[in-house]
C-alpha positions as CSV (number, residue, x, y, z in Angstrom):
1,M,-21.5,-6.3,-23.0
2,D,-24.0,-5.0,-19.8
3,V,-21.4,-3.1,-17.3
4,F,-23.3,-3.4,-13.6
5,R,-21.9,-1.7,-10.1
6,I,-22.1,-3.4,-6.7
7,N,-21.0,-2.7,-4.1
8,P,-18.0,-4.7,-2.3
9,L,-18.7,-4.3,1.3
10,T,-22.2,-5.6,0.9
11,D,-22.0,-8.9,-2.4
12,P,-20.3,-11.7,-0.9
13,R,-19.6,-12.5,-4.8
14,W,-17.0,-9.8,-4.7
15,A,-14.5,-11.9,-1.8
16,A,-15.6,-14.7,-3.4
17,L,-14.0,-13.9,-6.3
18,V,-11.1,-11.9,-4.2
19,A,-9.8,-15.1,-2.7
20,R,-10.0,-17.6,-5.6
21,H,-8.0,-14.7,-9.0
22,P,-5.1,-15.0,-8.5
23,Q,-4.0,-11.5,-9.8
24,S,-6.1,-10.7,-6.4
25,S,-3.8,-8.5,-3.6
26,I,-4.9,-7.3,0.0
27,F,-5.5,-4.2,-1.8
28,H,-8.8,-5.6,-3.1
29,S,-9.8,-7.1,0.3
30,P,-12.6,-6.5,1.9
31,G,-11.5,-5.7,4.3
32,W,-9.2,-3.3,2.9
33,I,-11.7,-0.8,1.2
34,A,-13.5,-1.5,4.6
35,A,-11.1,0.0,6.0
36,L,-11.0,3.2,3.6
37,Q,-14.6,3.7,4.3
38,R,-14.1,3.7,7.9
39,T,-11.7,6.4,8.3
40,Y,-12.2,8.4,4.7
41,G,-15.4,8.1,3.9
42,Y,-14.8,7.3,0.4
43,E,-17.7,5.6,-1.7
44,P,-16.5,1.7,-3.0
45,V,-18.1,0.6,-5.7
46,V,-17.7,-2.9,-8.1
47,Y,-17.7,-2.5,-11.8
48,T,-18.2,-6.3,-13.7
49,T,-19.9,-7.1,-16.5
50,S,-21.4,-10.7,-14.1
51,P,-25.1,-9.9,-14.4
52,P,-27.3,-10.4,-10.8
53,G,-27.5,-13.9,-9.7
54,H,-24.3,-14.8,-11.5
55,A,-21.0,-15.3,-9.6
56,L,-18.6,-12.9,-10.7
57,A,-16.1,-13.5,-13.7
58,C,-14.9,-10.2,-13.3
59,G,-14.2,-7.2,-11.1
60,I,-12.9,-3.4,-11.1
61,P,-12.7,-1.8,-7.5
62,F,-12.7,1.7,-7.7
63,C,-14.0,4.0,-4.6
64,R,-15.9,7.5,-5.7
65,I,-14.2,10.3,-3.4
66,R,-15.6,13.3,-3.5
67,T,-14.0,15.9,-1.0
68,W,-14.2,20.1,-1.3
69,L,-10.4,20.8,-1.5
70,T,-9.2,18.1,-4.4
71,G,-12.9,17.3,-6.3
72,K,-14.3,14.5,-7.6
73,R,-12.8,11.3,-8.6
74,L,-12.9,7.5,-9.1
75,V,-9.0,6.1,-8.0
76,S,-8.7,2.2,-7.9
77,L,-7.3,1.9,-5.4
78,P,-6.3,5.3,-2.4
79,F,-3.0,4.1,-0.9
80,S,-3.1,0.7,-2.6
81,D,0.5,0.4,-3.6
82,H,-1.2,-1.7,-6.6
83,C,-4.3,-2.5,-7.3
84,A,-4.7,-5.4,-10.9
85,P,-8.3,-5.2,-12.6
86,L,-9.4,-8.9,-11.8
87,V,-10.6,-9.2,-15.2
88,D,-9.1,-12.6,-17.4
89,S,-10.4,-11.2,-21.1
90,Q,-9.8,-8.3,-22.8
91,A,-13.4,-7.7,-24.5
92,A,-14.9,-7.7,-20.9
93,L,-12.0,-5.4,-19.8
94,D,-12.9,-2.3,-22.7
95,A,-16.4,-2.5,-21.6
96,I,-16.0,-1.7,-18.2
97,L,-13.4,1.1,-19.1
98,S,-15.9,2.5,-21.8
99,A,-18.4,2.4,-18.9
100,L,-16.1,4.7,-16.9
101,Q,-15.0,6.9,-19.7
102,C,-19.0,7.7,-20.1
103,E,-19.9,7.9,-16.7
104,R,-16.5,10.5,-15.9
105,E,-18.2,12.5,-18.4
106,K,-22.2,12.0,-17.0
107,E,-20.9,12.4,-13.1
108,N,-18.3,15.3,-14.2
109,W,-15.3,13.4,-12.6
110,Q,-11.8,15.0,-12.6
111,Y,-10.1,12.0,-13.6
112,V,-10.4,8.2,-12.9
113,E,-7.3,6.2,-12.1
114,M,-6.3,2.4,-11.8
115,R,-2.7,1.1,-10.5
116,P,-2.1,-1.7,-12.4
117,L,0.5,-4.5,-12.3
118,A,2.9,-4.5,-15.6
119,S,1.4,-8.6,-16.0
120,A,-2.2,-6.4,-16.4
121,L,-3.9,-6.8,-19.6
122,P,-3.7,-3.5,-21.8
123,L,-5.6,-1.3,-20.5
124,H,-7.8,1.5,-22.7
125,D,-6.8,4.1,-25.1
126,G,-7.6,7.4,-23.2
127,F,-5.6,6.0,-20.2
128,I,-2.6,8.4,-19.9
129,P,0.1,7.7,-17.6
130,A,-0.2,9.5,-14.4
131,E,2.9,8.5,-11.8
132,A,5.6,5.8,-11.8
133,F,7.6,3.5,-9.5
134,A,9.1,0.7,-9.0
135,L,7.7,-2.3,-7.6
136,H,10.3,-5.0,-5.6
137,S,9.2,-8.4,-5.2
138,L,11.2,-11.2,-3.2
139,D,10.7,-15.1,-4.2
140,L,10.8,-17.6,-0.4
141,R,10.3,-20.7,-1.9
142,P,14.4,-21.1,-2.1
143,G,14.1,-21.5,1.9
144,L,15.6,-19.3,4.6
145,R,19.4,-20.6,3.9
146,P,19.4,-19.4,0.3
147,L,17.6,-16.4,1.0
148,F,20.0,-15.2,3.6
149,R,23.0,-15.7,1.5
150,A,21.8,-14.1,-0.9
151,L,21.2,-10.9,1.4
152,H,24.0,-7.3,1.0
153,K,26.3,-8.1,3.4
154,D,27.8,-5.3,4.4
155,C,23.6,-3.5,4.6
156,V,21.6,-6.3,5.7
157,Q,23.6,-9.8,7.0
158,R,25.9,-7.5,8.8
159,K,23.2,-5.2,10.1
160,I,21.2,-8.1,11.6
161,Q,24.2,-9.4,13.4
162,R,24.9,-6.0,15.0
163,A,21.0,-6.1,16.5
164,E,21.6,-9.8,17.5
165,R,24.6,-9.1,19.3
166,E,23.2,-5.7,20.4
167,G,20.2,-7.9,22.5
168,L,17.5,-6.0,20.6
169,S,14.0,-6.9,21.9
170,C,11.1,-7.5,18.9
171,E,7.5,-8.1,20.3
172,E,4.8,-9.2,17.4
173,G,1.3,-8.6,17.6
174,N,-1.2,-6.0,16.8
175,S,-2.3,-4.9,20.5
176,E,-3.0,-1.3,21.3
177,S,0.2,-1.3,23.0
178,L,2.3,-2.1,19.8
179,L,0.4,0.5,17.8
180,R,0.9,3.2,20.0
181,K,4.8,1.9,19.8
182,F,4.5,1.9,15.9
183,Y,2.6,5.6,16.2
184,S,5.6,7.1,17.9
185,L,7.8,6.2,15.3
186,L,6.0,7.4,12.7
187,V,5.5,10.5,13.5
188,I,9.2,11.1,14.0
189,T,9.8,9.3,10.7
190,R,7.0,11.2,8.5
191,R,8.4,14.3,10.2
192,R,12.6,13.9,9.1
193,H,10.5,13.4,5.9
194,G,8.6,16.5,5.9
195,L,5.4,15.0,5.5
196,P,2.5,14.4,7.9
197,P,1.5,11.3,9.7
198,Q,-1.4,8.6,8.2
199,P,-4.2,9.2,10.9
200,V,-3.4,6.4,13.9
201,A,-7.5,5.7,13.0
202,W,-6.4,4.1,9.6
203,F,-4.5,1.9,11.9
204,R,-7.2,0.7,13.9
205,N,-9.7,0.5,11.2
206,L,-7.2,-2.1,9.3
207,I,-6.1,-4.2,12.4
208,A,-10.2,-3.7,13.3
209,C,-11.0,-4.7,9.4
210,L,-8.1,-7.4,8.5
211,G,-7.4,-8.5,11.9
212,P,-4.5,-11.1,12.4
213,T,-3.3,-10.4,8.7
214,V,-2.0,-7.4,10.0
215,R,0.9,-7.7,11.9
216,I,3.0,-4.6,13.9
217,R,6.9,-5.7,14.4
218,V,8.3,-3.2,16.6
219,A,12.4,-4.1,18.0
220,S,13.6,-2.6,21.2
221,K,16.3,-1.4,22.9
222,K,16.1,-1.7,27.0
223,A,12.7,-1.3,26.1
224,S,12.9,2.0,23.9
225,P,11.5,1.7,20.3
226,V,14.5,1.8,17.8
227,A,11.9,0.5,14.2
228,A,8.6,-0.6,13.5
229,I,7.6,-2.2,10.4
230,L,3.6,-3.3,9.7
231,T,3.2,-6.4,7.0
232,L,-0.3,-7.6,5.7
233,V,-1.0,-11.3,5.0
234,H,-2.9,-12.5,1.6
235,A,-3.2,-15.7,0.2
236,N,1.0,-16.5,-0.5
237,T,2.0,-12.9,0.0
238,L,3.5,-11.5,3.0
239,V,3.0,-7.7,2.2
240,Y,5.7,-4.7,3.7
241,K,2.9,-1.2,3.7
242,Y,4.4,0.6,6.4
243,G,7.7,1.1,8.1
244,C,9.4,4.0,10.4
245,S,12.7,4.3,12.7
246,D,14.7,6.0,15.0
247,V,17.3,7.2,12.7
248,R,20.0,8.0,16.0
249,L,19.4,4.1,16.8
250,N,19.6,3.2,12.7
251,K,22.6,1.9,13.5
252,L,21.9,-1.0,15.7
253,G,20.0,-2.7,12.9
254,G,16.7,-3.0,14.2
255,T,14.7,-2.1,11.1
256,Q,17.2,-4.7,9.5
257,L,16.4,-7.4,11.6
258,L,12.4,-7.0,12.3
259,F,12.2,-7.4,8.1
260,W,14.4,-10.9,8.7
261,K,12.0,-11.3,11.6
262,A,9.4,-11.2,9.1
263,I,10.6,-12.8,6.2
264,E,11.7,-16.3,9.2
265,D,7.7,-16.1,9.8
266,A,6.8,-15.9,5.8
267,C,9.0,-18.9,5.7
268,S,7.4,-20.8,8.1
269,D,3.6,-20.2,7.7
270,G,4.1,-21.5,3.9
271,L,3.7,-18.0,1.9
272,T,6.0,-17.7,-1.1
273,T,6.2,-13.9,-2.0
274,F,6.8,-11.4,0.0
275,D,6.0,-8.0,-2.1
276,L,8.0,-5.2,-0.2
277,G,6.0,-2.7,-2.1
278,R,6.3,0.6,-4.3
279,S,9.1,2.8,-4.0
280,E,9.3,6.5,-5.7
281,L,12.2,6.0,-8.7
282,D,13.6,9.6,-7.2
283,N,14.0,7.7,-3.7
284,P,17.4,5.9,-4.2
285,G,18.1,5.0,-0.7
286,L,15.0,3.2,-0.4
287,L,15.0,1.3,-3.9
288,A,18.7,0.5,-3.0
289,F,17.3,-0.8,0.7
290,K,15.4,-3.3,-0.7
291,D,17.4,-4.1,-3.9
292,R,19.8,-5.6,-1.1
293,W,17.2,-7.7,0.0
294,G,17.8,-10.2,-3.4
295,A,14.6,-8.7,-4.7
296,A,13.5,-8.5,-8.2
297,R,12.9,-4.7,-9.6
298,S,9.7,-4.1,-11.6
299,S,7.8,-0.9,-12.8
300,L,4.9,-0.1,-11.6
301,E,2.8,2.9,-13.3
302,Y,-0.5,4.5,-12.9
303,V,-2.6,5.7,-15.8
304,R,-5.3,8.4,-15.6
305,F,-8.1,9.1,-18.1
306,S,-8.7,12.2,-18.1
307,L,-10.7,15.7,-20.4
308,S,-7.3,17.3,-19.2
309,P,-3.9,16.6,-21.8
310,S,-2.4,15.4,-18.5
311,P,-2.6,14.8,-14.6
312,A,-2.7,17.5,-12.4
313,V,0.8,17.6,-10.3
314,A,1.4,20.0,-7.6
315,R,3.8,22.7,-8.1
316,T,7.8,22.0,-6.8
317,W,7.6,24.9,-4.5
318,H,4.3,24.1,-2.9
319,R,5.6,20.4,-2.2
320,D,9.2,22.0,-1.2
321,L,7.3,24.6,1.2
322,A,4.5,22.2,2.7
323,R,7.5,20.0,3.3
324,F,9.6,22.8,5.7
325,C,6.7,23.2,7.9
326,F,5.8,19.8,8.4
327,A,8.9,19.0,9.1
328,R,8.6,22.1,11.5
329,I,5.4,22.5,13.7
330,P,5.1,20.0,16.7
331,N,4.0,16.1,16.8
332,P,0.3,17.4,17.8
333,F,-0.6,19.7,15.6
334,L,1.8,16.7,12.5
335,A,-0.6,14.0,13.4
336,A,-3.8,17.1,13.0
337,A,-2.5,17.9,9.6
338,G,-2.5,14.2,8.9
339,R,-5.7,13.9,10.4
340,L,-7.3,16.8,8.1
341,L,-5.6,16.2,4.8
342,Y,-5.2,12.6,4.0
343,R,-8.5,12.3,3.0
344,H,-8.3,14.6,0.6
345,I,-5.0,12.5,-1.0
346,G,-6.3,9.4,-2.0
């Protein structure tokens, strides 16, 4: 079975496959891939068994990443929580994965990484576990009243009610002014975690490439932002991608209010699923936060094909030292670190 390569940003067949495939997500969309290319300079490519001139029956998108700091690799897809292979037969999947393995050796890629959902077809021998996460998903079909009753009474329901009593105001959209409020809170939050913020250009490019499917929600107390989230929409799914807050004001319930507003809007728009995104397994606070929304938790495992026996992982002390430094440098330098580093870590 022959394997072909196409550019998902110039070949309209890719957008058509994404629109009709039941396992497609916002991370497969041409808009998401275009934002990756604009921001980080990655080269997108889709591998398919469908020849030119025929409708795409299958495809797996990748970004070719080449940087002087971290080398060369194929990733499906960088900065994406998950990216299931849009392949409906084991034969097609095997053909594409065999071609990828040959290309890895020919091009001397360090590794090929995929981020399939648990429901994806079995992968080829030679792919080994790279990273493991939890993925939370909330079924919106029961409707608002049953959904609210299922929320954790103390940690979610009462927080929403507290936010309403406090008179928190909520704004939503994707304007530049909302982006600035969101980004100011993001810098604070990433500093708290000892990490640089994503480049602001990334968010501007998401808005430019995905348009109204990107929505920023900001909760404020007397015009001072206290919490913000960024969500995306694809087909019948609302996707939570980024969240941030002023930890000093978390007691006001701003984040819980924004999540509930997002759920209300999703139900009003007829969406059926709320994808709450991936969570690190060593982050019990985030896992508990998502569990308390009544979301179902599943396993998410990234896999890699590499000639080395195991994926390269930074030493713990390296990570700890970097987080120590990022937590203490001034905001302009922290943002500059994000602009410099993110393209190397996709």
